[in-house]
C-alpha positions in Angstrom: 7.1 108.3 60.3 9.4 106.3 62.6 10.4 107.5 66.0 13.9 107.8 67.5 15.1 105.6 70.3 15.3 108.6 72.5 11.7 109.6 71.9 10.4 106.1 72.6 12.6 105.8 75.7 11.3 109.2 77.1 7.7 108.0 76.4 8.1 104.7 78.2 9.9 106.1 81.2 7.6 109.0 81.6 4.5 106.7 81.6 6.1 104.3 84.1 7.1 107.2 86.4 3.6 108.6 86.3 1.5 105.5 86.6 3.9 103.0 88.2 3.7 100.7 85.2 2.4 100.4 81.6 -0.2 97.6 81.6 0.0 97.2 77.8 2.1 99.0 75.2 -0.5 98.3 72.5 -1.8 101.6 71.1 1.0 103.8 72.4 1.6 106.9 70.2 3.8 109.9 70.1 1.6 112.7 69.0 -0.8 111.2 66.5 1.7 108.6 65.2 1.5 105.0 66.7 4.7 103.5 68.0 5.5 100.1 66.5 6.0 97.3 68.9 9.1 96.2 67.0 10.6 99.6 67.9 9.5 99.4 71.5 11.1 96.0 72.2 14.5 97.3 71.1 14.3 100.1 73.8 12.9 97.7 76.4 15.9 95.3 76.0 18.4 98.1 76.4 16.7 99.5 79.5 16.3 96.0 81.0 20.0 95.2 80.6 20.6 98.2 82.9 17.9 97.1 85.4 16.0 100.4 84.8 12.8 98.6 83.9 11.3 95.1 83.7 8.9 93.9 81.1 6.7 91.0 80.3 5.5 89.9 76.8 1.8 89.9 76.1 0.8 87.7 73.2 -2.8 87.9 71.8 -4.6 86.3 69.0 -6.6 89.0 67.2 -8.0 90.2 63.9 -6.9 92.7 61.4 -8.6 94.1 58.3 -7.5 93.3 54.8 -7.3 95.9 52.2 -10.8 95.1 51.1 -11.9 95.2 54.8 -10.4 98.7 55.2 -12.2 99.9 52.2 -15.5 98.7 53.6 -14.8 100.3 57.0 -14.1 103.6 55.3 -16.8 103.6 52.6 -19.5 101.2 53.8 -20.4 97.7 52.8 -21.1 96.8 49.2 -24.8 96.3 50.0 -25.0 99.7 51.8 -23.5 101.4 48.8 -26.1 99.8 46.6 -28.8 101.0 48.9 -27.2 104.5 48.8 -27.1 104.5 45.0 -30.9 103.8 44.8 -32.9 107.0 44.9 -35.3 107.6 47.8 -38.1 108.0 45.3 -38.2 106.1 42.1 -35.6 103.6 41.2 -32.4 102.9 39.2 -31.9 100.5 36.3 -29.3 97.7 36.7 -27.1 99.1 33.9 -27.1 102.5 35.6 -26.3 101.0 38.9 -23.3 99.2 37.4 -22.2 102.4 35.8 -22.4 104.2 39.1 -20.8 101.6 41.4 -18.7 99.5 39.0 -17.8 96.0 40.3 -19.4 96.9 43.7 -22.9 96.6 42.2 -22.3 93.0 41.2 -21.4 92.0 44.8 -23.7 94.3 46.7 -26.9 93.9 44.8 -27.7 90.3 45.9 -26.9 91.1 49.6 -29.0 94.2 49.5 -32.0 92.3 48.2 -31.3 89.5 50.7 -31.3 92.1 53.5 -34.6 93.5 52.2 -33.0 96.9 51.7 -33.9 97.0 48.0 -36.2 95.1 45.7 -36.8 94.7 42.0 -39.5 96.6 40.3 -39.6 95.5 36.8 -36.2 96.3 35.3 -35.3 98.7 38.1 -34.2 98.5 41.7 -36.2 100.5 44.3 -35.7 100.9 48.0 -37.7 98.5 50.3 -37.0 100.5 53.4 -36.4 104.1 54.3 -33.2 103.6 56.3 -30.6 100.9 57.2 -27.9 100.2 59.7 -24.6 99.0 58.1 -23.6 96.4 60.7 -20.7 95.1 58.6 -19.1 98.5 58.5 -19.6 99.1 62.2 -18.1 95.7 63.1 -15.1 96.3 60.8 -14.5 99.7 62.4 -14.6 98.2 65.8 -12.2 95.4 64.8 -9.8 98.0 63.3 -9.8 99.9 66.5 -8.7 97.2 68.9 -8.2 94.0 66.8 -10.7 92.1 69.0 -13.0 89.4 67.8 -15.5 90.3 70.6 -17.5 92.7 68.4 -19.4 89.9 66.6 -20.4 86.3 67.2 -18.3 83.4 66.0 -20.5 82.8 62.9 -20.2 86.4 61.7 -16.4 86.4 62.2 -16.2 83.2 60.3 -18.2 84.7 57.4 -16.0 87.8 57.4 -12.9 85.6 57.1 -14.6 83.7 54.3 -15.3 87.1 52.5 -11.5 87.9 53.1 -12.2 91.2 54.7 -10.6 90.2 58.0 -7.8 87.8 58.9 -6.3 86.3 62.0 -3.1 87.8 63.3 -0.9 87.4 66.4 -0.1 90.6 68.1 2.7 91.1 70.6 2.8 93.9 73.1 4.5 94.4 76.5 3.7 95.2 80.1 6.4 97.5 81.5 7.4 97.9 85.2 10.0 99.7 87.3 13.4 97.9 87.6 15.8 97.9 90.6 17.6 101.0 89.3 14.7 102.9 87.8 15.3 106.4 86.7 14.1 108.8 84.1 17.5 110.4 83.8 19.3 107.7 81.7 22.9 108.5 81.0 24.6 107.3 77.9 26.7 104.2 78.5 30.3 104.3 77.2 31.7 101.3 75.5 35.4 102.3 75.3 37.9 104.2 77.3 39.1 107.0 75.0 42.2 109.0 75.0 40.2 112.1 75.9 38.7 110.3 78.9 42.1 109.5 80.2 43.4 113.0 79.8 40.3 114.7 81.4 39.7 112.1 84.0 36.1 111.6 82.9 36.5 107.9 82.9 36.3 108.0 86.7 32.7 109.1 86.6 31.6 107.7 83.3 29.0 104.9 83.1 30.3 102.0 81.1 28.2 99.4 79.4 28.4 96.0 81.0 29.8 93.1 79.2 27.3 90.4 78.3 29.3 87.2 78.6 26.3 85.1 77.7 25.7 86.8 74.3 26.4 84.7 71.3 29.1 86.0 69.0 29.1 86.2 65.3 29.0 82.7 63.8 32.5 82.2 62.3 32.8 81.0 58.7 33.6 77.3 58.7 34.9 75.0 56.1 32.7 72.7 54.0 33.4 69.3 52.7 34.1 69.2 49.0 31.3 67.2 47.1 33.9 64.6 46.1 34.8 64.0 49.8 31.1 63.7 50.6 30.7 61.1 47.8 33.8 59.3 49.0 32.4 59.0 52.5 29.1 57.7 51.2 30.9 55.0 49.2 33.0 54.2 52.3 29.9 53.7 54.4 28.3 51.4 51.8 31.4 49.2 51.7 31.5 49.0 55.6 27.8 48.1 55.7 28.6 45.2 53.3 31.3 43.9 55.6 34.4 45.2 53.6 37.6 46.3 55.2 39.6 49.3 53.9 42.9 48.8 52.3 45.8 51.2 53.2 46.3 53.6 50.2 48.6 56.2 51.6 51.4 55.6 49.1 50.9 57.6 46.0 54.2 56.5 44.6 54.5 52.9 43.5 57.0 50.8 41.6 56.1 49.7 38.1 56.4 46.2 39.5 53.3 46.5 41.8 51.5 48.9 39.5 51.9 46.8 36.3 54.0 43.7 36.4 52.4 42.0 39.3 49.1 42.5 37.5 50.3 40.6 34.4 50.4 43.7 32.4 53.2 43.4 29.7 56.0 45.9 29.7 55.3 47.0 26.2 51.7 47.9 27.1 50.8 51.5 25.9 49.7 52.5 29.4 53.3 52.2 30.5 54.5 54.9 28.2 55.5 58.3 29.5 52.7 60.0 27.6 50.2 58.0 29.8 52.0 57.7 33.2 53.8 60.1 35.5 57.3 58.7 36.1 59.6 60.0 38.9 63.0 61.4 38.1 64.4 61.5 41.7 64.4 58.9 43.0 63.8 57.2 39.7 63.8 53.5 40.7 63.2 51.1 43.6 63.8 47.4 44.0 61.8 47.0 47.1 59.9 43.9 46.1 60.4 40.2 46.8 63.0 38.8 44.5 61.6 35.2 44.5 58.2 36.6 43.6 59.7 38.8 41.0 61.3 35.7 39.4 57.9 34.0 39.2 56.4 37.1 37.6 59.3 37.2 35.1 58.7 33.6 34.2 55.0 33.9 33.6 55.5 37.1 31.5 58.3 35.7 29.4 57.6 32.0 29.1 54.1 31.4 30.6 53.1 29.0 33.3 50.0 28.1 35.3 48.2 27.0 32.1 49.3 30.2 30.2 51.7 30.7 27.4 52.6 34.1 28.7 53.5 37.1 26.4 56.8 35.6 25.0 59.1 38.7 25.5 62.3 39.5 27.4 61.0 40.8 30.7 63.4 43.5 32.2 63.8 44.1 35.9 64.9 47.7 35.1 61.5 48.5 33.7 59.8 47.0 36.8 62.0 49.2 39.1 60.8 52.5 37.7 58.9 54.6 40.2 55.7 56.3 39.2 52.6 58.0 40.5 50.1 55.1 40.7 47.7 54.9 37.8 45.1 52.8 39.7 44.5 51.6 43.2 44.7 48.0 41.9 48.5 48.4 42.7 47.4 48.3 46.3 45.2 45.3 45.7 48.1 43.4 44.1 50.3 44.0 47.1 47.5 43.1 49.6 46.8 39.8 47.7 50.5 39.0 47.9 50.5 39.5 51.6 47.4 37.3 51.9 49.2 34.6 50.0 52.2 34.8 52.3 49.9 34.5 55.4 48.3 31.4 53.9 51.7 30.0 53.2 52.7 30.4 56.9 49.5 29.2 58.5 48.0 26.8 55.9 44.6 28.3 56.8 42.7 30.1 54.1 40.6 33.2 55.1 38.3 34.8 52.6 38.5 38.6 52.5 36.5 41.5 51.3 38.5 44.7 50.7 37.9 48.2 49.4 39.9 51.3 48.7 39.0 54.9 47.7 41.8 57.2 46.9 43.6 59.3 44.3 45.2 58.0 41.2 47.2 59.8 38.5 47.2 59.7 34.7 49.2 61.8 32.2 45.9 63.0 30.6 45.2 66.1 28.5 43.0 68.2 30.7 39.5 68.8 29.1 35.9 68.9 30.2 35.9 65.2 31.2 39.4 64.4 32.1 41.8 65.3 34.9 45.4 64.4 35.6 44.4 63.2 39.1 41.1 61.7 40.1 39.6 59.3 42.6 39.2 55.6 42.1 36.9 53.3 44.1 37.8 49.6 44.1 36.2 46.6 45.6 38.0 43.2 45.9 36.6 39.8 47.1 38.8 36.8 47.4 37.3 33.4 48.2 37.0 29.8 47.1 34.7 28.9 44.3 33.7 32.4 43.2 32.3 32.7 39.8 31.2 35.5 37.3 27.7 35.1 38.8 29.0 36.1 42.2 30.6 39.2 40.7 27.4 40.2 39.0 25.4 39.6 42.1 27.9 41.6 44.3 27.7 44.5 41.8 23.9 44.6 41.9 24.0 44.6 45.6 26.6 47.3 45.8 25.1 49.7 43.2 21.6 49.1 44.7 22.8 50.9 47.8 23.9 53.8 45.7 20.3 54.0 44.3 21.2 52.4 41.0 18.7 49.7 40.1 19.3 49.1 36.4 22.7 47.7 35.4 24.0 46.3 32.1 27.3 44.6 31.5 29.4 44.6 28.4 32.4 42.2 27.7 35.7 44.1 27.8 39.4 43.4 27.9 41.9 44.0 30.8 45.4 42.5 31.0 44.8 41.3 34.5 41.1 40.1 34.5 39.4 37.5 32.5 36.4 37.6 32.0 36.2 41.4 32.1 33.1 43.5 32.0 32.3 47.2 31.7 29.5 48.4 33.9 26.7 50.6 32.6 23.8 52.1 34.5 20.6 53.6 33.3 20.3 57.3 34.2 16.8 58.7 34.1 17.9 62.2 34.0 20.1 61.7 30.9 17.7 59.1 29.5 20.5 56.8 28.4 23.0 54.2 29.6 26.1 55.6 31.2 29.4 53.8 31.8 30.1 53.9 35.5 32.9 51.3 36.1 34.9 48.3 35.1 35.0 44.8 36.6 36.3 41.3 36.2 38.0 38.2 37.7 41.7 38.4 38.3 43.6 36.0 36.0 45.5 32.9 37.3 48.7 34.4 35.8 48.3 37.2 38.4 47.2 35.2 41.4 49.1 31.9 41.3 52.6 33.4 41.2 51.7 35.2 44.4 51.2 31.8 46.1 47.4 31.8 46.4 45.6 28.4 46.3 44.4 27.3 42.9 40.8 27.0 44.0 40.7 30.7 45.1 39.2 33.2 42.8 39.2 37.0 43.1 36.5 39.3 41.8 37.0 43.0 41.6 35.5 46.2 40.3 36.3 49.9 40.1 34.7 53.2 39.4 35.4 56.9 39.8 33.8 59.4 42.1 34.1 62.4 39.7 31.6 61.2 37.0 28.7 60.3 39.4 29.2 63.6 41.2 29.2 65.5 37.9 26.0 63.8 36.8 24.2 64.4 40.2 25.4 68.1 40.5 24.6 69.0 36.9 28.2 69.9 36.1 29.2 69.7 32.4 32.9 70.4 33.0 35.0 68.4 35.5 37.3 71.4 36.0 34.4 73.2 37.8 34.4 70.3 40.3 38.1 70.0 41.0 40.8 72.7 40.6 41.1 76.4 40.6 37.9 77.0 38.7 35.7 75.6 41.5 32.9 77.9 42.7 33.3 78.1 46.5 29.6 79.0 47.0 28.8 75.7 45.1 31.1 73.8 47.4 29.3 75.2 50.5 25.8 74.5 49.4 26.1 71.2 47.4 24.5 68.1 49.0 25.8 64.7 49.0 25.6 63.4 45.5 23.4 60.4 44.8 22.5 58.7 41.5 19.0 57.7 42.6 17.2 60.8 41.3 
């Protein structure tokens, strides 16, 4: 039965008023019911805040009985029960002893014989002494009374712990003393000024609870980074560690020129159809690209050049001017490479670069478990003299190693703007198979030379998404649970940074 706050408060204040202090609250009781220390501390804190009392915490390492220990304290040790079951005259057979005591006979028989309380007489047990002192029971009763280990030597206590009849426990109790405003007549503290107080004037004499300006308030709910943003930041840190610089990717809207034409992607390519790309209607076009560069792009598309025969079609500026939501961040790479070529043209000094970008791209996809209309693309670009396919493969191994991906495999592929091109596969232990995680290649001369880059400069590049690795790591089988209105907010709060290394 638990006690009320008022009952505990009256007990504590009464004892302090009578004796000047309470040396130890351990063992306090109201009637025959002990008062829990967890209930006492709540009252002490309330009284201390009003300077009615002061208290100190007393921490003590002690012992307490287990359920088995309490049974022995109440009914005697197993060996004593065996002694009690053996008649004073005559004996008792082992089977009859087991019938009488049950499992206790098995544990107590050997100890009773060891203590020379009983002995075997043929098939029976008989008493070897007329009386015994059950020290085990006496020790456990004493421990139960005050929790002290002083009732037995260290060896005995160790043996009792081994038998699992006692266990160590930390007990907390309190010393209670008078405070600066000690009183046994504790008035209830008001927390608000009510309408009734104002009308009656009771607010003038009421005792109000003090504000605790040092108390910590309720922890406000805070936002949590989406798993995709966590993955994005991890990719970003890896690129920065490898010495890459981040490209500006703030423009979601691009012209078809930078998104397709500058990449040597023909205007009749299926990716440029409305069923694959989101085109803008207002404004629908833009001619904000260099006209001299546009003419070189037109020439290489229609008639070839730079060692290429081109595509042999009538390239139209109107198609290049169409505005769209970029379908890949390579549109940014093409613009940055053009700027790099112009800087080289002005200074005559070549500077190798390492760039990366991580941002949204948009495709007119049918939404399903593995496809979204908008997703994130990660892209790495390295421009330098004498770069080869071996440099690309080595860079990819170095990059993915930092992601925890050790096993890579490459498969030849086709891209309009890279040659050679490779799809990147990684072995995933959890799925027990090779998983495609990205695409890569070396930008074609038909893309680089019209920009004005030196002929001995090569550019290697690779790209991957953030959604698929995050799905694999988080165990998500439907991409719409990761992004969109079907996201589980609890999942977003608890999900760790996704890694592919486990």
